[in-house]
C-alpha positions in Angstrom: 0.0 0.0 0.0 1.5 3.4 -0.9 1.8 6.1 1.7 -1.2 8.2 0.5 -3.6 5.4 1.5 -2.2 5.2 5.0 -1.4 8.6 6.4 -3.5 11.5 7.5 -3.6 14.0 4.7 -1.9 17.3 5.5 -4.0 20.4 5.0 -7.3 18.5 4.7 -8.7 18.8 8.2 -7.8 15.4 9.6 -9.2 13.4 6.6 -7.6 10.1 5.8 -7.6 8.0 2.6 -7.6 4.3 3.6 -8.6 0.9 2.3 -12.3 0.1 2.2 -13.8 -1.9 5.1 -17.1 -3.9 4.9 -18.6 -1.5 7.5 -18.2 1.3 5.0 -20.7 -0.3 2.5 -23.7 1.9 3.5 -21.6 5.1 3.5 -20.3 4.3 0.0 -23.8 3.7 -1.2 -24.9 7.0 0.3 -22.1 9.0 -1.3 -22.9 7.3 -4.6 -26.5 8.4 -4.4 -25.6 11.9 -3.2 -23.3 12.5 -6.2 -25.3 10.4 -8.6 -26.7 13.2 -10.8 -23.6 14.3 -12.6 -22.0 15.1 -9.2 -25.2 16.5 -7.7 -27.6 14.8 -5.2 -29.7 12.1 -7.0 -31.9 11.5 -3.9 -35.5 11.2 -5.1 -34.7 11.4 -8.8 -35.4 7.7 -9.4 -38.3 5.6 -8.2 -35.9 3.7 -5.9 -32.9 5.4 -4.2 -31.0 2.1 -4.2 -30.8 2.0 -8.0 -27.8 4.3 -8.4 -25.5 2.4 -6.0 -26.8 -1.0 -7.3 -25.3 0.0 -10.7 -22.3 2.2 -9.9 -20.9 1.1 -6.5 -22.1 -2.0 -4.8 -21.1 -4.6 -7.5 -17.5 -3.2 -7.3 -17.4 -3.6 -3.6 -18.6 -7.2 -3.9 -16.1 -8.1 -6.7 -13.0 -6.1 -5.8 -13.1 -4.7 -2.2 -9.3 -4.7 -2.2 -9.4 -2.0 -4.9 -11.7 0.3 -3.0 -10.3 3.3 -1.1 -12.3 5.8 0.9 -11.9 9.3 2.4 -12.7 9.0 6.1 -13.2 12.0 8.5 -13.0 9.7 11.6 -16.8 9.2 11.7 -17.9 8.4 8.2 -16.9 8.0 4.6 -17.2 11.2 2.5 -15.7 9.9 -0.8 -14.3 6.9 -2.5 -12.6 5.4 -5.5 -13.6 1.9 -6.6 -12.9 -0.2 -9.7 -11.6 -3.4 -11.1 -8.3 -4.5 -12.6 -9.8 -6.8 -15.2 -13.0 -5.4 -16.7 -13.7 -8.5 -18.9 -13.6 -10.8 -15.8 -15.7 -8.4 -13.9 -18.4 -8.4 -16.7 -18.5 -12.2 -16.6 -18.9 -12.1 -12.8 -21.6 -9.5 -12.9 -23.6 -11.5 -15.4 -23.4 -14.7 -13.2 -23.6 -13.2 -9.7 -24.9 -9.7 -9.8 -27.5 -9.6 -12.6 -30.0 -12.2 -11.0 -30.3 -10.3 -7.8 -30.4 -6.9 -9.6 -33.2 -8.2 -11.8 -35.2 -9.1 -8.7 -34.7 -5.7 -7.1 -35.1 -3.7 -10.3 -37.2 -5.8 -12.8 -38.2 -2.7 -14.7 -38.1 1.1 -14.5 -40.4 2.5 -11.8 -43.0 5.2 -12.0 -42.0 8.7 -13.0 -40.7 10.9 -10.2 -41.1 14.3 -11.8 -37.3 14.7 -12.2 -35.4 14.4 -15.5 -31.9 13.2 -14.7 -29.3 13.0 -17.5 -29.1 9.2 -16.9 -32.6 8.0 -17.1 -34.0 5.3 -14.9 -34.5 3.2 -18.0 -30.8 3.5 -18.8 -29.7 2.6 -15.3 -31.9 -0.5 -15.2 -30.6 -1.5 -18.7 -27.0 -1.1 -17.6 -27.6 -3.2 -14.5 -29.0 -6.0 -16.7 -26.3 -5.6 -19.5 -22.9 -5.1 -17.9 -21.2 -5.8 -21.2 -21.6 -2.2 -22.0 -18.4 -1.6 -20.0 -16.5 -3.8 -22.4 -14.9 -1.0 -24.5 -13.1 -1.6 -27.8 -9.8 -0.6 -26.2 -10.1 -3.1 -23.4 -7.0 -5.0 -24.3 -4.8 -1.9 -23.7 -7.0 -0.4 -20.9 -8.2 -3.5 -19.0 -9.1 -1.7 -15.7 -11.7 1.0 -15.0 -12.8 3.1 -12.0 -15.5 5.2 -10.5 -14.7 8.1 -8.1 -17.1 10.3 -6.1 -16.6 13.0 -3.5 -19.2 14.9 -1.6 -19.3 18.5 -2.6 -17.7 19.8 0.6 -14.5 17.7 -0.2 -14.2 18.8 -3.8 -11.4 21.2 -4.8 -9.1 20.1 -2.0 -6.8 17.7 -3.9 -8.5 14.6 -2.6 -9.8 13.4 -6.0 -6.2 13.4 -7.4 -5.0 11.5 -4.3 -7.7 8.9 -4.7 -6.9 8.4 -8.4 -3.2 8.2 -7.7 -3.9 5.6 -5.0 -5.9 3.5 -7.3 -3.4 3.8 -10.1 -0.6 2.8 -7.7 -2.6 -0.3 -6.6 -3.1 -1.3 -10.3 0.6 -0.7 -11.1 1.6 -3.0 -8.3 -0.5 -5.7 -10.0 1.1 -5.2 -13.4 -2.0 -3.6 -14.9 -0.8 -1.1 -17.6 -3.7 1.3 -17.9 -7.3 2.1 -17.0 -10.3 3.9 -18.4 -13.4 5.6 -17.2 -16.6 7.0 -18.7 -17.9 10.5 -17.9 -21.3 12.1 -18.2 -20.9 14.5 -21.1 -22.8 17.1 -19.1 -20.4 17.0 -16.1 -17.9 19.6 -17.4 -16.3 19.8 -14.0 -15.4 16.1 -14.1 -14.1 16.4 -17.6 -11.8 19.3 -16.6 -10.6 17.4 -13.5 -9.6 14.3 -15.5 -7.8 16.5 -18.1 -5.8 18.1 -15.3 -4.8 14.6 -14.2 -3.5 13.6 -17.6 -6.4 11.5 -18.9 -6.8 11.5 -22.7 -9.7 10.6 -24.9 -9.8 7.1 -26.3 -10.5 6.3 -30.0 -14.0 5.1 -29.1 -14.9 8.2 -27.2 -17.7 10.3 -28.5 -19.0 13.8 -27.5 -22.2 12.1 -26.2 -20.3 9.4 -24.3 -16.7 10.5 -23.4 -14.3 7.7 -22.6 -10.9 8.6 -21.1 -7.8 6.6 -20.4 -4.5 6.9 -18.5 -1.5 4.7 -17.8 -1.1 3.4 -14.3 2.6 4.4 -14.1 3.1 7.8 -12.6 
C-alpha cells in the first residue's frame, strides 16, 4: 500500500484515505446516491434510491473490495474510488452473480418521479442488466476501470487526485498497464478534472459518451 492510503492528509482537516472496510458499505452507497446526478444529489430522482449504487458502486465492492479506497473523517466515509483490474472478468462475474439479484430488485423502471436526470431510470436499469456495456473496444490496452465520487464539501481540496493516484498505484503493483473511465458529457467539472490529471480521450470516445484513459505508471 502506498503512503497516500495510510497517512492523515496534511491540509485536509484530519481526513484520511484508507482501504475500504465492509462496515463502509452503506456510507459508500450514500455517497454514490448523493453524487449520482452528474456530481449532484440524486436522492428522489429515481423511483428507488438504491438503484444508483446498485449499478455504480455495490457490485464493485462485492467483486473487488481490495481495490476500493475511501476518504474518512473519523466518523464516516465522504468519498471513494472503486474499480476493477480486469473489466472482462468483472463483466462475466456481474452476469453470473450480480444480474440475477439486480433483476429481482429492479425488474423494470419504476413510475416517474417528476425529475429528469441525465441518466434516465430506463438507462440505469438497462446497464444493470447488461454489464457488457463496460467492455470498451480498447479493453486489451485499458483493462481496468474506475469510479470516483466525493461529496461537494470535499471537492477542490486535492482529494480526487490522491484517490486516483492511490488506485493507479494499486493497479501498477499488480502489473495492470492502464485504466479507463466513462464520464457524463454534461459533467464539465469532471471532464476538466480528468484532463488536469492527464487522462486522454480514447478512440471510441464520442461527444455524447466520453471515454478517457490513462497509464497506471506515474
